[in-house]
N, C-alpha and C positions, 0 to 999 in steps of 0.2 A: 629672448633678447633681440632688439632691433639690430639688423645688420648695419645701420647707419650710426649706431650709438658712439662708436669710437672714431668716427671720421672728423677731421678738422673742418673748420668753416670753409677753407679754400677747397677742400676735396668735395664738400657738399655743393659748392658753386660749380665744380666741374661736372658733377652728376646732373645738376639742374640746367643742362644745356641740350641743344638738339642732338649733338654728337653723343653726349653721355646717356641720354634717354634711349637713343637708338641702339647704343651698344648694350644697354640693359635688356632691351626687348629682344635682341638677337640671341641671348643666352638661354640655354635649356635649364641650367641651374644657376640661380642668382649668386653672383660673386662681385660684390661692390669693389673690392680692392683691384681685381682684374680689370674692371671697367675703368677705374681711375687711371691705371697704368696705360690701358689702350688709348684712352682719350689724350693723355699726355704725349704718347708716342705719335698719334695722328697729327696733333698740333705741331710737334717738332718737325715731323716729316713735311708738312705743308710749308713751313718756314724755309726749310732747306730746298724744297722744290722751287719755291719762288726765287731763291738765290741762284739756283742752278739755271733758271731761265735768264737771269741777268748775265751769268757767265756765257751761256750759249749766244746771247745777243752780241756780247763783246767779241766772241770768236767770229761770228758772221760779219760784223761791221768792220773788223780789222783783218779779214782774210787769214785768220790763224788756223792752225790744224792741230787736232788733239787726238791721241790714241790712248785708250784706257783698256788694259788687259785685266780680265777677271779669271783667275785660276783658283784651284782648290780641288779637294777630293770630290768624288761623286756624291750628290745630294747635299753639298755644302751650302747651297742657297745662292749661288752666283746669278742664276737667271732671275730669281725673285728680286734681288738687289738691283739688277739692271732695269727691270720693269718699273720699279719705283723711281729710279733716277730719271728715266726718260719719259715718265708718265705725262708731263705737261710740256714737253719740248716739241717744237715743230718737226713733224716727220721728215720733211725734206732737208732739214739741217743736220740730221744725225743718221747713223746707220748702226745696226747691230749685226755683227758677223759671227755666225756659229756654223763653221764649215763641217760638212760630212767628211767621211774618209776620202782620200784622194782617188781620182779616177786614173785610168791607164795613162792618159796623157800627162797628168800632174805627177804621177810616179816617176816619169822620165825627166822631169824638170828639176832645176835647182830647188832644194827644199823650201827656201824662203819665197820662191817666185809667186806662188798663189796667194801668199799673204801680202806681198808688195802690191799686187793688183787690187787689194782691198783697203789700202791706206787712204787717208782722207784727202779730199780736194780742198782748195782754199775755202775757209769759212765753215768747215765741217768737223764734227766730232764722231769718231768711230769707236764703238764698244765691242771688244772681242770677248765672246762667251767661250772661253778656251781659245788658245792662240798657238803660235809656233812652239810654245812650251809643251805641247803634246809630246814632242820628241825628247824632251828632257825627263819625262816621268811616265806618262801613260803608255807610250809606244814601247820603250824598253821593258817595262814591267810585264806587258802583255805579249811580248814577242812580235810586235808589229814592225820593228826595224832591226837591222843588224847592229852588232857592236861597232862596226866601222861607221855606219850612218850616224849612230849616236855620238861617237867621238868627233866626227866632222862637225856635227851641229854644235857641240859644246865648244869647239875651237873657233867657231865663226859667230856665235850669237852675240857676243859682246861688241864685236866690230860692226855687226849688222845694226845693233841698237845705237851705236855711236853715229853711224851714217844717217839713221832716221832722225836723230836729234840735231845733227849738224845741218840737215836739210830744212830745219825750222819747225819740226813736229814736236809737240809736247808729248812725252811718253810717261804714263803712269802704270805701275804693275801692282795689282792687289791679289793677295792670296787669302782665301777664306779657309780657316782652319777649324775642324771639328774633331771631336773625340771618336774613338771606335764605337763606343756604346751609342753615341748620338747618331752616327751613320747607320748603325744597325736599326735603331728605332725609326729613322726616316725611311729606310728601305721598306720596313714592315708597313708603314703608313702608305707608301706608294703602292705596294702590292695589294693592300686591303681596300684601296680607294678606286672605284671603277673608272673615274675620269683621269686617274694618274697612272694607271697600269702601263700605258704605252711608253712611259719614261724609263721603265726598268729594262735595261739592255743586258746583253751578254757580259759586257765589261762590268756593269754593276754587280752581276751575279758573282763575279770573281773578286770583287773589291775587298771584301772582308777577309777572305782567305789569303789575299796578297797584301794585307795591311802593312806588314813589316818591310816588304819590298818597296812599296810606295814610299814609306818613310825614308828608306835609304836613299832613293833617287831624289826625293824632295830635298833632303838635307844637302846633297851634293849641288843641286840646283841653287839653293840659297847661298851656298858658299862661293860658287864660281860665276854667278851671273848678276852680280851687283856692281860691276865695274863702272858703268855709265848710268845705270838706272836702278835705284834700290827697290827692293820689295817692301811693300807694306803688308804685314801679316795681321789679319783681322780675326779675332776670336769669334766664331760663328755658331756656337752651340745655341745661342738665342738669336733667332733671325732678326728680330726688331733691332736689337743692339748692333748687329753686324751691318744692317742697312744704314743706320745713322752714322756709324763710324766710317763707312765707305763714302758717304755723302760728304762728311766733314773733311776727310782727307783730300778728296778731289777739289773741293772748294778752297782748301788751304793751299794746295800745291800749284794751281793754275793762277798766274798773276794778272787776273782780269781787273779792269778799272771799276771804281765805285763799289769795291768789296765791302760788305757789311761784316766787319770783324766780330761784332757782338753776336750776330746770328750764327756764324760758322764756328765760333770758339766753343769747344766741348766742355766749358766750365760747369754747366748745369746738367751734364749728361746723366750722372748717377741719380740725381733727384728726379729726372724725367722718367727713367725706366726702372728704377729700383722697386722692389716689393714694398708694399705699405703694410 
């Protein structure tokens, strides 16, 4: 039976494109349905990337400042989402901040100080691949901070974010949520892939055994840190879906001019990424 027999005329037209044929040729085992889904995803991604460039140009032209936090469990796909979002943006107009553990000098500073130093200048968008919320979840779970340090952070973070917003900075907070089974599967893929092994850290090694502790602190974070800036929780078991959802949320929440509402509206989302 031909693998094309049950495809609609529209799906056949998708296959009969440069993207469709390229996607087919890259497969080891022919999967027409997967090819159709991938091409739909790539088309949607391109539209949102074009719209993101319009947003960035508005930020630059009007001296606006934007901060976008990407949080979530290890291997939740935060970095991959950021890479797609910034793929076609001018490098000088954006920054991606992924800070290592604090050095001796930073350990002696006010906790928020090293993050303040990375906030955007006029006309700039800053993406935090993990942020000050390390102290809300990762640090207490792994014993990297004291109970007192955690309590001080939780008592200050809402006011800190209020000050950020009152200074004219748009602040968005995204949390990528995956299941325990999916995290375990992704860790295995990282370990088994030569070019990804470097990503697997000591914190990652402990993540599955500390799953319930992460959940406890995560839920407290959601409960207590939405006073001035709400969390957007994005289901991220399917990376393509999570990237599109993150894009749509950012484009929806920043009030840039000449916004294409038809492009950013997630009305066709299911038909774009659903299984055929």
